[in-house]
mmCIF file of the C-alpha atoms, coordinates in Angstrom:
data_MODEL
# 
_entry.id   MODEL 
# 
loop_
_atom_site.group_PDB 
_atom_site.id 
_atom_site.type_symbol 
_atom_site.label_atom_id 
_atom_site.label_alt_id 
_atom_site.label_comp_id 
_atom_site.label_asym_id 
_atom_site.label_entity_id 
_atom_site.label_seq_id 
_atom_site.pdbx_PDB_ins_code 
_atom_site.Cartn_x 
_atom_site.Cartn_y 
_atom_site.Cartn_z 
_atom_site.occupancy 
_atom_site.B_iso_or_equiv 
_atom_site.pdbx_formal_charge 
_atom_site.auth_seq_id 
_atom_site.auth_comp_id 
_atom_site.auth_asym_id 
_atom_site.auth_atom_id 
_atom_site.pdbx_PDB_model_num 
ATOM 1   C CA . MET A 1 1   ? 0.000   0.000   0.000   1.00 0.00 ? 1   MET A CA 1 
ATOM 2   C CA . THR A 1 2   ? 1.155   3.483   -0.537  1.00 0.00 ? 2   THR A CA 1 
ATOM 3   C CA . GLY A 1 3   ? 0.709   7.183   -0.858  1.00 0.00 ? 3   GLY A CA 1 
ATOM 4   C CA . THR A 1 4   ? 1.970   10.352  0.732   1.00 0.00 ? 4   THR A CA 1 
ATOM 5   C CA . GLU A 1 5   ? 4.194   10.404  3.801   1.00 0.00 ? 5   GLU A CA 1 
ATOM 6   C CA . THR A 1 6   ? 1.685   12.134  6.036   1.00 0.00 ? 6   THR A CA 1 
ATOM 7   C CA . ALA A 1 7   ? -1.681  13.744  5.731   1.00 0.00 ? 7   ALA A CA 1 
ATOM 8   C CA . GLY A 1 8   ? -1.310  16.973  3.816   1.00 0.00 ? 8   GLY A CA 1 
ATOM 9   C CA . ALA A 1 9   ? 2.130   16.044  2.466   1.00 0.00 ? 9   ALA A CA 1 
ATOM 10  C CA . ALA A 1 10  ? 3.005   16.202  -1.211  1.00 0.00 ? 10  ALA A CA 1 
ATOM 11  C CA . THR A 1 11  ? 1.530   13.467  -3.347  1.00 0.00 ? 11  THR A CA 1 
ATOM 12  C CA . ILE A 1 12  ? 3.601   10.715  -4.904  1.00 0.00 ? 12  ILE A CA 1 
ATOM 13  C CA . GLY A 1 13  ? 3.045   12.305  -8.277  1.00 0.00 ? 13  GLY A CA 1 
ATOM 14  C CA . SER A 1 14  ? 4.731   15.515  -7.180  1.00 0.00 ? 14  SER A CA 1 
ATOM 15  C CA . GLU A 1 15  ? 7.856   14.068  -5.559  1.00 0.00 ? 15  GLU A CA 1 
ATOM 16  C CA . THR A 1 16  ? 11.103  13.151  -7.263  1.00 0.00 ? 16  THR A CA 1 
ATOM 17  C CA . ILE A 1 17  ? 11.783  9.599   -8.352  1.00 0.00 ? 17  ILE A CA 1 
ATOM 18  C CA . SER A 1 18  ? 14.804  9.523   -6.050  1.00 0.00 ? 18  SER A CA 1 
ATOM 19  C CA . SER A 1 19  ? 12.725  10.638  -3.070  1.00 0.00 ? 19  SER A CA 1 
ATOM 20  C CA . TYR A 1 20  ? 10.054  8.059   -3.796  1.00 0.00 ? 20  TYR A CA 1 
ATOM 21  C CA . LEU A 1 21  ? 12.569  5.227   -4.130  1.00 0.00 ? 21  LEU A CA 1 
ATOM 22  C CA . THR A 1 22  ? 14.295  6.246   -0.919  1.00 0.00 ? 22  THR A CA 1 
ATOM 23  C CA . ARG A 1 23  ? 10.981  6.128   0.929   1.00 0.00 ? 23  ARG A CA 1 
ATOM 24  C CA . LEU A 1 24  ? 10.060  2.855   -0.766  1.00 0.00 ? 24  LEU A CA 1 
ATOM 25  C CA . ALA A 1 25  ? 13.300  1.291   0.485   1.00 0.00 ? 25  ALA A CA 1 
ATOM 26  C CA . SER A 1 26  ? 12.861  2.554   4.045   1.00 0.00 ? 26  SER A CA 1 
ATOM 27  C CA . ARG A 1 27  ? 11.516  0.606   7.004   1.00 0.00 ? 27  ARG A CA 1 
ATOM 28  C CA . GLN A 1 28  ? 8.145   2.327   6.919   1.00 0.00 ? 28  GLN A CA 1 
ATOM 29  C CA . PRO A 1 29  ? 4.700   0.896   6.108   1.00 0.00 ? 29  PRO A CA 1 
ATOM 30  C CA . THR A 1 30  ? 4.211   3.295   3.211   1.00 0.00 ? 30  THR A CA 1 
ATOM 31  C CA . PRO A 1 31  ? 4.971   3.488   0.368   1.00 0.00 ? 31  PRO A CA 1 
ATOM 32  C CA . GLY A 1 32  ? 4.971   -0.196  -0.457  1.00 0.00 ? 32  GLY A CA 1 
ATOM 33  C CA . GLY A 1 33  ? 3.402   -2.657  -2.852  1.00 0.00 ? 33  GLY A CA 1 
ATOM 34  C CA . GLY A 1 34  ? 0.376   -0.493  -3.513  1.00 0.00 ? 34  GLY A CA 1 
ATOM 35  C CA . ALA A 1 35  ? 2.581   2.390   -4.593  1.00 0.00 ? 35  ALA A CA 1 
ATOM 36  C CA . ALA A 1 36  ? 4.574   0.106   -6.853  1.00 0.00 ? 36  ALA A CA 1 
ATOM 37  C CA . ALA A 1 37  ? 1.386   -1.235  -8.429  1.00 0.00 ? 37  ALA A CA 1 
ATOM 38  C CA . ALA A 1 38  ? -0.017  2.242   -9.024  1.00 0.00 ? 38  ALA A CA 1 
ATOM 39  C CA . LEU A 1 39  ? 3.211   3.501   -10.562 1.00 0.00 ? 39  LEU A CA 1 
ATOM 40  C CA . HIS A 1 40  ? 3.396   0.440   -12.814 1.00 0.00 ? 40  HIS A CA 1 
ATOM 41  C CA . ALA A 1 41  ? -0.027  1.422   -14.128 1.00 0.00 ? 41  ALA A CA 1 
ATOM 42  C CA . ALA A 1 42  ? 0.908   5.097   -14.433 1.00 0.00 ? 42  ALA A CA 1 
ATOM 43  C CA . GLN A 1 43  ? 4.043   4.259   -16.404 1.00 0.00 ? 43  GLN A CA 1 
ATOM 44  C CA . GLY A 1 44  ? 2.097   1.935   -18.668 1.00 0.00 ? 44  GLY A CA 1 
ATOM 45  C CA . ALA A 1 45  ? -0.412  4.669   -19.402 1.00 0.00 ? 45  ALA A CA 1 
ATOM 46  C CA . ALA A 1 46  ? 2.353   7.213   -20.004 1.00 0.00 ? 46  ALA A CA 1 
ATOM 47  C CA . LEU A 1 47  ? 4.015   4.849   -22.462 1.00 0.00 ? 47  LEU A CA 1 
ATOM 48  C CA . VAL A 1 48  ? 0.744   4.526   -24.363 1.00 0.00 ? 48  VAL A CA 1 
ATOM 49  C CA . ALA A 1 49  ? 0.483   8.310   -24.574 1.00 0.00 ? 49  ALA A CA 1 
ATOM 50  C CA . MET A 1 50  ? 4.068   8.523   -25.819 1.00 0.00 ? 50  MET A CA 1 
ATOM 51  C CA . VAL A 1 51  ? 3.512   5.932   -28.558 1.00 0.00 ? 51  VAL A CA 1 
ATOM 52  C CA . ALA A 1 52  ? 0.353   7.752   -29.596 1.00 0.00 ? 52  ALA A CA 1 
ATOM 53  C CA . ARG A 1 53  ? 2.226   11.049  -29.912 1.00 0.00 ? 53  ARG A CA 1 
ATOM 54  C CA . TYR A 1 54  ? 4.823   9.373   -32.135 1.00 0.00 ? 54  TYR A CA 1 
ATOM 55  C CA . SER A 1 55  ? 1.985   8.072   -34.310 1.00 0.00 ? 55  SER A CA 1 
ATOM 56  C CA . THR A 1 56  ? 0.849   11.451  -35.661 1.00 0.00 ? 56  THR A CA 1 
ATOM 57  C CA . GLY A 1 57  ? 1.433   13.501  -38.785 1.00 0.00 ? 57  GLY A CA 1 
ATOM 58  C CA . ALA A 1 58  ? 0.608   13.009  -42.450 1.00 0.00 ? 58  ALA A CA 1 
ATOM 59  C CA . LYS A 1 59  ? 1.592   9.331   -42.462 1.00 0.00 ? 59  LYS A CA 1 
ATOM 60  C CA . TYR A 1 60  ? -0.943  8.572   -39.735 1.00 0.00 ? 60  TYR A CA 1 
ATOM 61  C CA . GLU A 1 61  ? -3.621  11.086  -40.701 1.00 0.00 ? 61  GLU A CA 1 
ATOM 62  C CA . GLN A 1 62  ? -6.310  8.459   -41.294 1.00 0.00 ? 62  GLN A CA 1 
ATOM 63  C CA . HIS A 1 63  ? -5.939  7.338   -37.684 1.00 0.00 ? 63  HIS A CA 1 
ATOM 64  C CA . ALA A 1 64  ? -5.782  10.836  -36.181 1.00 0.00 ? 64  ALA A CA 1 
ATOM 65  C CA . ALA A 1 65  ? -9.090  10.588  -34.311 1.00 0.00 ? 65  ALA A CA 1 
ATOM 66  C CA . LEU A 1 66  ? -8.171  7.260   -32.712 1.00 0.00 ? 66  LEU A CA 1 
ATOM 67  C CA . VAL A 1 67  ? -4.698  8.470   -31.772 1.00 0.00 ? 67  VAL A CA 1 
ATOM 68  C CA . GLN A 1 68  ? -6.052  11.657  -30.227 1.00 0.00 ? 68  GLN A CA 1 
ATOM 69  C CA . ARG A 1 69  ? -8.637  9.742   -28.207 1.00 0.00 ? 69  ARG A CA 1 
ATOM 70  C CA . VAL A 1 70  ? -6.026  7.251   -26.996 1.00 0.00 ? 70  VAL A CA 1 
ATOM 71  C CA . THR A 1 71  ? -3.648  10.066  -26.037 1.00 0.00 ? 71  THR A CA 1 
ATOM 72  C CA . GLU A 1 72  ? -6.245  11.862  -23.944 1.00 0.00 ? 72  GLU A CA 1 
ATOM 73  C CA . ALA A 1 73  ? -7.509  8.664   -22.328 1.00 0.00 ? 73  ALA A CA 1 
ATOM 74  C CA . ALA A 1 74  ? -3.973  7.538   -21.472 1.00 0.00 ? 74  ALA A CA 1 
ATOM 75  C CA . GLU A 1 75  ? -3.164  10.861  -19.847 1.00 0.00 ? 75  GLU A CA 1 
ATOM 76  C CA . GLY A 1 76  ? -6.315  10.532  -17.774 1.00 0.00 ? 76  GLY A CA 1 
ATOM 77  C CA . LEU A 1 77  ? -5.242  7.066   -16.648 1.00 0.00 ? 77  LEU A CA 1 
ATOM 78  C CA . VAL A 1 78  ? -1.854  8.396   -15.535 1.00 0.00 ? 78  VAL A CA 1 
ATOM 79  C CA . LEU A 1 79  ? -3.608  10.807  -13.194 1.00 0.00 ? 79  LEU A CA 1 
ATOM 80  C CA . GLU A 1 80  ? -6.072  8.160   -12.037 1.00 0.00 ? 80  GLU A CA 1 
ATOM 81  C CA . ALA A 1 81  ? -3.281  5.722   -11.201 1.00 0.00 ? 81  ALA A CA 1 
ATOM 82  C CA . LEU A 1 82  ? -1.357  8.341   -9.259  1.00 0.00 ? 82  LEU A CA 1 
ATOM 83  C CA . GLY A 1 83  ? -4.528  9.235   -7.380  1.00 0.00 ? 83  GLY A CA 1 
ATOM 84  C CA . LEU A 1 84  ? -4.995  5.584   -6.448  1.00 0.00 ? 84  LEU A CA 1 
ATOM 85  C CA . ALA A 1 85  ? -1.457  5.522   -5.060  1.00 0.00 ? 85  ALA A CA 1 
ATOM 86  C CA . ASP A 1 86  ? -2.464  8.211   -2.604  1.00 0.00 ? 86  ASP A CA 1 
ATOM 87  C CA . ALA A 1 87  ? -5.871  6.615   -1.984  1.00 0.00 ? 87  ALA A CA 1 
ATOM 88  C CA . ASP A 1 88  ? -4.118  3.373   -1.117  1.00 0.00 ? 88  ASP A CA 1 
ATOM 89  C CA . GLU A 1 89  ? -2.045  5.092   1.544   1.00 0.00 ? 89  GLU A CA 1 
ATOM 90  C CA . ALA A 1 90  ? -5.150  6.698   2.988   1.00 0.00 ? 90  ALA A CA 1 
ATOM 91  C CA . ALA A 1 91  ? -6.839  3.309   3.132   1.00 0.00 ? 91  ALA A CA 1 
ATOM 92  C CA . PHE A 1 92  ? -3.828  1.722   4.811   1.00 0.00 ? 92  PHE A CA 1 
ATOM 93  C CA . GLN A 1 93  ? -3.606  4.581   7.277   1.00 0.00 ? 93  GLN A CA 1 
ATOM 94  C CA . GLY A 1 94  ? -7.235  3.904   8.111   1.00 0.00 ? 94  GLY A CA 1 
ATOM 95  C CA . VAL A 1 95  ? -6.324  0.331   9.030   1.00 0.00 ? 95  VAL A CA 1 
ATOM 96  C CA . ILE A 1 96  ? -3.414  1.502   11.184  1.00 0.00 ? 96  ILE A CA 1 
ATOM 97  C CA . ASP A 1 97  ? -5.573  4.082   12.942  1.00 0.00 ? 97  ASP A CA 1 
ATOM 98  C CA . ALA A 1 98  ? -8.285  1.509   13.572  1.00 0.00 ? 98  ALA A CA 1 
ATOM 99  C CA . TYR A 1 99  ? -5.865  -0.865  15.266  1.00 0.00 ? 99  TYR A CA 1 
ATOM 100 C CA . LYS A 1 100 ? -4.763  2.003   17.537  1.00 0.00 ? 100 LYS A CA 1 
ATOM 101 C CA . LEU A 1 101 ? -8.275  2.711   18.818  1.00 0.00 ? 101 LEU A CA 1 
ATOM 102 C CA . PRO A 1 102 ? -8.829  2.117   22.554  1.00 0.00 ? 102 PRO A CA 1 
ATOM 103 C CA . SER A 1 103 ? -10.080 -1.280  23.641  1.00 0.00 ? 103 SER A CA 1 
ATOM 104 C CA . GLU A 1 104 ? -10.168 -1.071  27.435  1.00 0.00 ? 104 GLU A CA 1 
ATOM 105 C CA . THR A 1 105 ? -13.854 -1.981  27.682  1.00 0.00 ? 105 THR A CA 1 
ATOM 106 C CA . PRO A 1 106 ? -15.958 -4.532  25.810  1.00 0.00 ? 106 PRO A CA 1 
ATOM 107 C CA . GLU A 1 107 ? -17.780 -1.679  24.067  1.00 0.00 ? 107 GLU A CA 1 
ATOM 108 C CA . LEU A 1 108 ? -14.577 -0.015  22.952  1.00 0.00 ? 108 LEU A CA 1 
ATOM 109 C CA . LYS A 1 109 ? -13.132 -3.337  21.873  1.00 0.00 ? 109 LYS A CA 1 
ATOM 110 C CA . ALA A 1 110 ? -16.207 -4.064  19.767  1.00 0.00 ? 110 ALA A CA 1 
ATOM 111 C CA . ALA A 1 111 ? -16.098 -0.605  18.224  1.00 0.00 ? 111 ALA A CA 1 
ATOM 112 C CA . ARG A 1 112 ? -12.429 -1.015  17.342  1.00 0.00 ? 112 ARG A CA 1 
ATOM 113 C CA . ALA A 1 113 ? -13.090 -4.393  15.773  1.00 0.00 ? 113 ALA A CA 1 
ATOM 114 C CA . ALA A 1 114 ? -15.914 -3.002  13.647  1.00 0.00 ? 114 ALA A CA 1 
ATOM 115 C CA . THR A 1 115 ? -13.857 -0.014  12.514  1.00 0.00 ? 115 THR A CA 1 
ATOM 116 C CA . THR A 1 116 ? -10.914 -2.234  11.698  1.00 0.00 ? 116 THR A CA 1 
ATOM 117 C CA . GLN A 1 117 ? -13.022 -4.541  9.579   1.00 0.00 ? 117 GLN A CA 1 
ATOM 118 C CA . GLU A 1 118 ? -14.492 -1.618  7.648   1.00 0.00 ? 118 GLU A CA 1 
ATOM 119 C CA . ALA A 1 119 ? -10.999 -0.256  7.051   1.00 0.00 ? 119 ALA A CA 1 
ATOM 120 C CA . LEU A 1 120 ? -9.759  -3.616  5.788   1.00 0.00 ? 120 LEU A CA 1 
ATOM 121 C CA . VAL A 1 121 ? -12.639 -3.855  3.339   1.00 0.00 ? 121 VAL A CA 1 
ATOM 122 C CA . GLN A 1 122 ? -11.815 -0.401  1.978   1.00 0.00 ? 122 GLN A CA 1 
ATOM 123 C CA . ALA A 1 123 ? -8.146  -1.314  1.780   1.00 0.00 ? 123 ALA A CA 1 
ATOM 124 C CA . ALA A 1 124 ? -9.080  -4.262  -0.449  1.00 0.00 ? 124 ALA A CA 1 
ATOM 125 C CA . ARG A 1 125 ? -11.310 -2.199  -2.726  1.00 0.00 ? 125 ARG A CA 1 
ATOM 126 C CA . THR A 1 126 ? -8.630  0.368   -3.540  1.00 0.00 ? 126 THR A CA 1 
ATOM 127 C CA . PRO A 1 127 ? -6.320  -2.071  -5.376  1.00 0.00 ? 127 PRO A CA 1 
ATOM 128 C CA . ALA A 1 128 ? -9.393  -3.533  -7.052  1.00 0.00 ? 128 ALA A CA 1 
ATOM 129 C CA . SER A 1 129 ? -9.925  -0.122  -8.637  1.00 0.00 ? 129 SER A CA 1 
ATOM 130 C CA . LEU A 1 130 ? -6.306  -0.138  -9.765  1.00 0.00 ? 130 LEU A CA 1 
ATOM 131 C CA . ILE A 1 131 ? -6.817  -3.407  -11.599 1.00 0.00 ? 131 ILE A CA 1 
ATOM 132 C CA . GLY A 1 132 ? -9.545  -1.646  -13.559 1.00 0.00 ? 132 GLY A CA 1 
ATOM 133 C CA . VAL A 1 133 ? -7.084  1.090   -14.519 1.00 0.00 ? 133 VAL A CA 1 
ATOM 134 C CA . ALA A 1 134 ? -4.516  -1.509  -15.570 1.00 0.00 ? 134 ALA A CA 1 
ATOM 135 C CA . GLY A 1 135 ? -7.106  -3.170  -17.762 1.00 0.00 ? 135 GLY A CA 1 
ATOM 136 C CA . SER A 1 136 ? -7.879  0.140   -19.431 1.00 0.00 ? 136 SER A CA 1 
ATOM 137 C CA . VAL A 1 137 ? -4.172  0.682   -20.134 1.00 0.00 ? 137 VAL A CA 1 
ATOM 138 C CA . VAL A 1 138 ? -3.967  -2.674  -21.918 1.00 0.00 ? 138 VAL A CA 1 
ATOM 139 C CA . GLU A 1 139 ? -7.117  -1.914  -23.896 1.00 0.00 ? 139 GLU A CA 1 
ATOM 140 C CA . LEU A 1 140 ? -5.701  1.402   -25.115 1.00 0.00 ? 140 LEU A CA 1 
ATOM 141 C CA . ALA A 1 141 ? -2.360  -0.177  -25.979 1.00 0.00 ? 141 ALA A CA 1 
ATOM 142 C CA . THR A 1 142 ? -4.180  -2.873  -27.944 1.00 0.00 ? 142 THR A CA 1 
ATOM 143 C CA . GLU A 1 143 ? -6.160  -0.272  -29.881 1.00 0.00 ? 143 GLU A CA 1 
ATOM 144 C CA . LEU A 1 144 ? -2.941  1.506   -30.745 1.00 0.00 ? 144 LEU A CA 1 
ATOM 145 C CA . PHE A 1 145 ? -1.027  -1.596  -31.832 1.00 0.00 ? 145 PHE A CA 1 
ATOM 146 C CA . ASP A 1 146 ? -2.210  -1.747  -35.437 1.00 0.00 ? 146 ASP A CA 1 
ATOM 147 C CA . VAL A 1 147 ? -1.673  1.956   -36.142 1.00 0.00 ? 147 VAL A CA 1 
ATOM 148 C CA . ALA A 1 148 ? 1.384   2.696   -33.995 1.00 0.00 ? 148 ALA A CA 1 
ATOM 149 C CA . ASN A 1 149 ? 4.644   4.053   -35.335 1.00 0.00 ? 149 ASN A CA 1 
ATOM 150 C CA . PRO A 1 150 ? 6.797   0.923   -35.821 1.00 0.00 ? 150 PRO A CA 1 
ATOM 151 C CA . ASN A 1 151 ? 9.828   2.722   -34.419 1.00 0.00 ? 151 ASN A CA 1 
ATOM 152 C CA . VAL A 1 152 ? 8.229   2.712   -30.957 1.00 0.00 ? 152 VAL A CA 1 
ATOM 153 C CA . ILE A 1 153 ? 6.233   -0.507  -31.209 1.00 0.00 ? 153 ILE A CA 1 
ATOM 154 C CA . SER A 1 154 ? 8.322   -2.093  -28.440 1.00 0.00 ? 154 SER A CA 1 
ATOM 155 C CA . ASP A 1 155 ? 6.874   0.486   -26.055 1.00 0.00 ? 155 ASP A CA 1 
ATOM 156 C CA . VAL A 1 156 ? 3.411   -0.936  -26.677 1.00 0.00 ? 156 VAL A CA 1 
ATOM 157 C CA . ALA A 1 157 ? 4.685   -4.189  -25.166 1.00 0.00 ? 157 ALA A CA 1 
ATOM 158 C CA . ALA A 1 158 ? 6.356   -2.249  -22.363 1.00 0.00 ? 158 ALA A CA 1 
ATOM 159 C CA . ALA A 1 159 ? 3.028   -0.583  -21.574 1.00 0.00 ? 159 ALA A CA 1 
ATOM 160 C CA . ALA A 1 160 ? 1.250   -3.934  -21.553 1.00 0.00 ? 160 ALA A CA 1 
ATOM 161 C CA . ASP A 1 161 ? 3.840   -5.499  -19.274 1.00 0.00 ? 161 ASP A CA 1 
ATOM 162 C CA . ALA A 1 162 ? 3.697   -2.542  -16.870 1.00 0.00 ? 162 ALA A CA 1 
ATOM 163 C CA . ALA A 1 163 ? -0.078  -2.834  -16.701 1.00 0.00 ? 163 ALA A CA 1 
ATOM 164 C CA . ARG A 1 164 ? 0.222   -6.569  -16.124 1.00 0.00 ? 164 ARG A CA 1 
ATOM 165 C CA . ALA A 1 165 ? 2.555   -5.966  -13.187 1.00 0.00 ? 165 ALA A CA 1 
ATOM 166 C CA . ALA A 1 166 ? 0.110   -3.420  -11.787 1.00 0.00 ? 166 ALA A CA 1 
ATOM 167 C CA . ALA A 1 167 ? -2.750  -5.903  -11.954 1.00 0.00 ? 167 ALA A CA 1 
ATOM 168 C CA . THR A 1 168 ? -0.930  -8.845  -10.382 1.00 0.00 ? 168 THR A CA 1 
ATOM 169 C CA . THR A 1 169 ? 0.594   -6.694  -7.639  1.00 0.00 ? 169 THR A CA 1 
ATOM 170 C CA . ALA A 1 170 ? -2.793  -5.185  -6.859  1.00 0.00 ? 170 ALA A CA 1 
ATOM 171 C CA . ARG A 1 171 ? -4.236  -8.703  -6.651  1.00 0.00 ? 171 ARG A CA 1 
ATOM 172 C CA . VAL A 1 172 ? -1.784  -9.596  -3.879  1.00 0.00 ? 172 VAL A CA 1 
ATOM 173 C CA . ASN A 1 173 ? -2.754  -6.439  -1.999  1.00 0.00 ? 173 ASN A CA 1 
ATOM 174 C CA . ILE A 1 174 ? -6.404  -7.403  -2.260  1.00 0.00 ? 174 ILE A CA 1 
ATOM 175 C CA . ASP A 1 175 ? -5.647  -10.863 -0.906  1.00 0.00 ? 175 ASP A CA 1 
ATOM 176 C CA . ILE A 1 176 ? -3.663  -9.710  2.113   1.00 0.00 ? 176 ILE A CA 1 
ATOM 177 C CA . ASN A 1 177 ? -6.528  -7.470  3.202   1.00 0.00 ? 177 ASN A CA 1 
ATOM 178 C CA . VAL A 1 178 ? -9.294  -9.967  2.481   1.00 0.00 ? 178 VAL A CA 1 
ATOM 179 C CA . VAL A 1 179 ? -7.717  -12.678 4.622   1.00 0.00 ? 179 VAL A CA 1 
ATOM 180 C CA . ALA A 1 180 ? -7.768  -10.295 7.598   1.00 0.00 ? 180 ALA A CA 1 
ATOM 181 C CA . VAL A 1 181 ? -11.511 -9.702  7.253   1.00 0.00 ? 181 VAL A CA 1 
ATOM 182 C CA . LYS A 1 182 ? -13.225 -11.897 9.829   1.00 0.00 ? 182 LYS A CA 1 
ATOM 183 C CA . ASP A 1 183 ? -16.861 -11.453 8.870   1.00 0.00 ? 183 ASP A CA 1 
ATOM 184 C CA . PRO A 1 184 ? -17.765 -14.310 6.463   1.00 0.00 ? 184 PRO A CA 1 
ATOM 185 C CA . GLY A 1 185 ? -20.373 -12.186 4.737   1.00 0.00 ? 185 GLY A CA 1 
ATOM 186 C CA . ALA A 1 186 ? -17.949 -9.351  4.099   1.00 0.00 ? 186 ALA A CA 1 
ATOM 187 C CA . ARG A 1 187 ? -15.300 -11.761 2.858   1.00 0.00 ? 187 ARG A CA 1 
ATOM 188 C CA . ALA A 1 188 ? -17.763 -13.406 0.500   1.00 0.00 ? 188 ALA A CA 1 
ATOM 189 C CA . GLN A 1 189 ? -18.816 -10.014 -0.831  1.00 0.00 ? 189 GLN A CA 1 
ATOM 190 C CA . LEU A 1 190 ? -15.215 -8.967  -1.414  1.00 0.00 ? 190 LEU A CA 1 
ATOM 191 C CA . ALA A 1 191 ? -14.489 -12.251 -3.139  1.00 0.00 ? 191 ALA A CA 1 
ATOM 192 C CA . GLN A 1 192 ? -17.462 -11.726 -5.430  1.00 0.00 ? 192 GLN A CA 1 
ATOM 193 C CA . GLU A 1 193 ? -16.258 -8.196  -6.244  1.00 0.00 ? 193 GLU A CA 1 
ATOM 194 C CA . THR A 1 194 ? -12.584 -8.979  -6.784  1.00 0.00 ? 194 THR A CA 1 
ATOM 195 C CA . ASP A 1 195 ? -11.967 -12.650 -7.652  1.00 0.00 ? 195 ASP A CA 1 
ATOM 196 C CA . GLY A 1 196 ? -10.557 -13.052 -11.138 1.00 0.00 ? 196 GLY A CA 1 
ATOM 197 C CA . LEU A 1 197 ? -10.321 -9.319  -11.822 1.00 0.00 ? 197 LEU A CA 1 
ATOM 198 C CA . GLU A 1 198 ? -6.699  -9.570  -12.848 1.00 0.00 ? 198 GLU A CA 1 
ATOM 199 C CA . ASP A 1 199 ? -7.068  -12.667 -15.040 1.00 0.00 ? 199 ASP A CA 1 
ATOM 200 C CA . LYS A 1 200 ? -8.443  -10.801 -18.043 1.00 0.00 ? 200 LYS A CA 1 
ATOM 201 C CA . VAL A 1 201 ? -5.770  -8.118  -17.735 1.00 0.00 ? 201 VAL A CA 1 
ATOM 202 C CA . VAL A 1 202 ? -2.970  -10.683 -17.579 1.00 0.00 ? 202 VAL A CA 1 
ATOM 203 C CA . LEU A 1 203 ? -4.264  -12.603 -20.587 1.00 0.00 ? 203 LEU A CA 1 
ATOM 204 C CA . ALA A 1 204 ? -4.732  -9.452  -22.661 1.00 0.00 ? 204 ALA A CA 1 
ATOM 205 C CA . ALA A 1 205 ? -1.327  -8.063  -21.682 1.00 0.00 ? 205 ALA A CA 1 
ATOM 206 C CA . ASP A 1 206 ? 0.463   -11.326 -22.463 1.00 0.00 ? 206 ASP A CA 1 
ATOM 207 C CA . SER A 1 207 ? -1.302  -11.579 -25.807 1.00 0.00 ? 207 SER A CA 1 
ATOM 208 C CA . LEU A 1 208 ? -0.427  -8.032  -26.798 1.00 0.00 ? 208 LEU A CA 1 
ATOM 209 C CA . ALA A 1 209 ? 3.217   -8.348  -25.728 1.00 0.00 ? 209 ALA A CA 1 
ATOM 210 C CA . ALA A 1 210 ? 3.497   -11.559 -27.792 1.00 0.00 ? 210 ALA A CA 1 
ATOM 211 C CA . ARG A 1 211 ? 2.026   -9.809  -30.830 1.00 0.00 ? 211 ARG A CA 1 
ATOM 212 C CA . VAL A 1 212 ? 4.542   -7.009  -30.477 1.00 0.00 ? 212 VAL A CA 1 
ATOM 213 C CA . ARG A 1 213 ? 7.477   -9.397  -30.225 1.00 0.00 ? 213 ARG A CA 1 
ATOM 214 C CA . GLU A 1 214 ? 6.204   -11.345 -33.230 1.00 0.00 ? 214 GLU A CA 1 
ATOM 215 C CA . ARG A 1 215 ? 6.009   -8.170  -35.303 1.00 0.00 ? 215 ARG A CA 1 
ATOM 216 C CA . ILE A 1 216 ? 9.530   -7.138  -34.267 1.00 0.00 ? 216 ILE A CA 1 
ATOM 217 C CA . LEU A 1 217 ? 11.115  -10.503 -34.976 1.00 0.00 ? 217 LEU A CA 1 
ATOM 218 C CA . HIS A 1 218 ? 9.353   -11.371 -38.247 1.00 0.00 ? 218 HIS A CA 1 
# 
């Protein structure tokens, strides 16, 4: 999970890469896997936008509308992924805060347990949203494949692989939160909402990356 260092601090999207990596390597709960997943997705989307911008001009005029739409959508996904990085940290902080609630009386203990469970459910739903973003990145990259500038076609595969990593990493973050949810009903609901979400993304990303490699090598 991941996000900003403290409430009100600069967002991940506004800090330097060096600063982010230093924090990622530190012995602190955030940033972590959620940040990595979100930035995988953001980089994938940015790569799609870059390929689209290299696929413009007279040679690509017949595809101008598609390229423009893909460019704008990819830029939107970059921002959405970065926002989910910060949302993930907020969700994780909610779990931490819940565990710190007082529990000296049965009433307080019950209240803490309920708050903790709610926080864990939210912490599982945030990476689920990221898987949706990753899927959208792969869809845009796939749309671009047939019309992309061949000089940057390898970056279509790079975008797909980044989105794949985002989806599979997010899946692990869903799992680690779901297993901590004690209410069977809540766990069943989360399973219904999230099980298999990443499968379609992985299959589509693998297929697209294979198509790119085939085009390069043949």
